[in-house]
C-alpha positions in Angstrom: 76.4 21.8 21.8 74.0 22.7 24.3 73.3 25.5 26.9 72.2 25.4 30.3 69.4 27.7 30.8 68.4 29.7 34.3 65.8 27.7 36.9 63.9 30.1 38.7 62.5 28.5 41.9 58.6 28.2 41.0 58.9 27.8 36.8 58.0 23.9 35.2 61.4 22.5 35.4 62.8 21.8 31.7 65.9 19.5 30.2 68.5 22.3 30.2 69.5 20.0 26.3 66.8 21.2 25.0 66.7 24.0 22.1 65.2 25.0 18.9 66.4 25.8 15.3 65.5 29.3 14.3 63.9 29.1 10.6 65.8 30.2 7.9 69.0 29.0 9.5 70.2 25.4 10.4 73.4 26.5 11.4 72.8 28.1 14.8 71.0 26.7 17.7 69.5 29.7 19.9 69.4 28.4 23.7 65.9 28.4 25.0 65.0 31.7 26.6 63.6 31.3 30.1 60.2 32.5 31.2 59.9 36.1 33.1 60.6 34.9 37.0 57.3 34.3 38.9 59.1 34.6 41.9 56.6 36.9 44.7 58.6 39.9 44.8 60.7 40.3 48.5 59.0 41.3 51.6 61.1 44.7 51.5 60.0 44.5 55.6 62.4 41.8 56.3 65.4 43.9 55.0 64.7 46.5 57.6 65.6 45.5 61.5 63.2 46.5 63.8 63.7 49.1 65.8 63.7 48.8 69.5 60.9 50.1 71.5 61.9 52.7 73.3 60.9 53.4 77.2 57.9 56.2 77.4 58.5 58.4 79.8 55.5 60.2 81.4 55.6 63.5 82.8 54.9 62.1 86.3 58.7 60.9 86.7 59.5 60.9 90.4 62.3 58.1 91.0 64.4 55.5 90.1 64.0 52.0 90.6 66.7 49.6 91.7 67.8 48.9 88.1 67.8 51.8 87.5 64.5 52.4 85.8 62.9 55.5 85.8 59.9 55.0 87.7 56.1 56.8 87.5 54.4 58.4 90.6 51.7 55.0 90.3 54.8 53.1 90.6 56.6 54.4 93.3 55.5 53.1 97.1 52.8 55.3 98.4 53.4 57.7 101.8 52.5 55.7 104.7 50.7 56.7 107.5 52.3 56.0 110.9 49.7 55.0 113.2 49.8 57.0 116.9 51.7 53.8 118.8 55.0 54.3 116.0 54.8 58.0 116.0 55.6 57.5 120.1 58.0 54.9 119.3 59.9 57.3 117.0 59.7 59.9 119.5 60.6 57.6 122.3 63.8 56.6 120.2 64.6 60.5 119.1 67.6 62.1 120.3 66.1 65.8 120.4 63.9 67.3 118.6 62.2 70.8 117.8 59.8 73.0 119.3 57.6 75.8 117.4 56.1 78.2 119.9 55.3 82.0 119.8 53.7 85.1 121.0 52.7 88.5 119.9 52.9 86.9 116.1 56.3 85.5 116.3 57.2 82.3 116.0 60.2 81.0 117.3 61.9 77.6 116.9 63.8 76.2 119.4 66.2 72.2 119.1 65.5 70.6 122.7 66.6 67.4 124.0 63.9 65.7 125.5 62.0 62.3 126.6 59.0 60.6 126.8 56.8 59.0 129.5 53.4 57.9 129.5 53.1 59.9 126.3 54.1 62.9 127.7 57.2 64.9 126.3 59.1 66.2 128.9 62.6 68.6 128.3 64.6 71.0 130.5 65.1 74.6 130.1 66.1 77.6 131.0 64.6 81.5 131.8 64.7 83.3 128.5 62.9 83.6 125.2 61.8 79.9 125.3 60.1 80.0 128.9 58.5 83.2 128.0 56.8 82.2 124.7 55.5 79.2 126.4 54.4 81.1 129.5 52.5 84.3 127.5 51.1 81.2 124.9 50.9 77.9 125.9 50.1 76.0 122.3 53.1 74.2 121.1 53.9 72.1 118.0 57.0 69.4 118.4 58.8 68.0 115.5 61.0 64.7 115.1 62.3 63.5 111.2 64.9 61.1 110.5 65.9 58.5 107.8 68.5 56.0 107.4 69.4 54.0 104.1 65.7 52.5 103.7 63.4 55.2 104.8 62.5 58.7 105.9 60.2 59.9 108.3 58.4 62.6 110.5 56.6 62.8 113.4 54.4 66.3 114.6 52.9 66.4 117.6 50.8 69.8 118.8 49.6 70.3 122.7 50.0 72.6 125.3 53.2 73.4 127.1 53.5 74.0 130.8 56.3 74.4 133.3 56.5 72.6 136.6 58.6 72.5 139.7 56.8 70.4 142.0 59.5 68.1 143.6 57.6 65.0 143.1 57.5 65.9 139.5 60.4 66.8 138.8 62.2 63.6 140.3 60.1 61.7 138.5 61.5 63.8 135.4 64.7 63.9 136.4 64.7 59.8 136.5 63.9 60.1 132.7 67.3 61.0 131.9 66.8 64.4 130.1 70.6 65.6 129.3 70.6 69.0 127.3 73.2 69.5 124.6 74.0 72.6 125.4 76.5 73.7 127.9 74.0 76.5 129.8 72.7 75.5 132.9 68.4 74.3 132.6 67.3 74.4 135.9 63.6 74.4 134.8 61.1 71.7 133.6 58.4 71.6 130.8 56.2 69.2 130.0 54.0 68.8 126.2 50.5 67.3 127.0 49.6 66.1 123.4 46.7 66.6 121.9 47.1 65.2 118.4 49.9 63.3 116.6 50.7 62.6 113.4 53.7 61.3 111.1 54.5 59.7 108.2 57.1 57.4 106.5 58.0 56.7 102.9 60.2 54.5 101.1 64.2 55.8 100.0 64.9 52.1 98.1 62.7 52.7 95.9 63.8 55.7 94.5 67.5 55.3 95.0 69.9 54.3 92.1 71.6 51.1 92.2 
């Protein structure tokens, strides 16, 4: 009778029928004892699944991309300064703005409907605080802003405000089509001569979630 032996990968292959007689015992035979396996130990690293690399979030996270990924300051589109022509184009399209003026250390801001012509801002008002402040201190700031699904912007104009009532100037201003939303009568005309115009725009799509 023969007994098959285990064969380990890397061992020399022997005939499984080979056997040896034990000394002093002719009755029994002992199966050949296999030699210890010389196989290399299994690499434990193959048993451990590789962990998915986690995204690194920096402290400068400020927005979300269209695919939902957190964006850093470096990845965001930078704020773009508008050219002077672009500023006036947006001023011309805006239906209203805000004028900031002050007197005796007090600053007031008034929303006004306006029109532009030859890089000058025109609006109508009535006798009251606004006109009084413009008379006392002509230096003013005028601001518009807006946004849509693509971008947000703002434009600031600094200059001097001056009331005018000469017939020819009033007639020309009336042709611009300034129509105040406020129901009160606005029979006084004011223009702002700009000395400085600045604006900026930045992308909203880069920060919006999907």
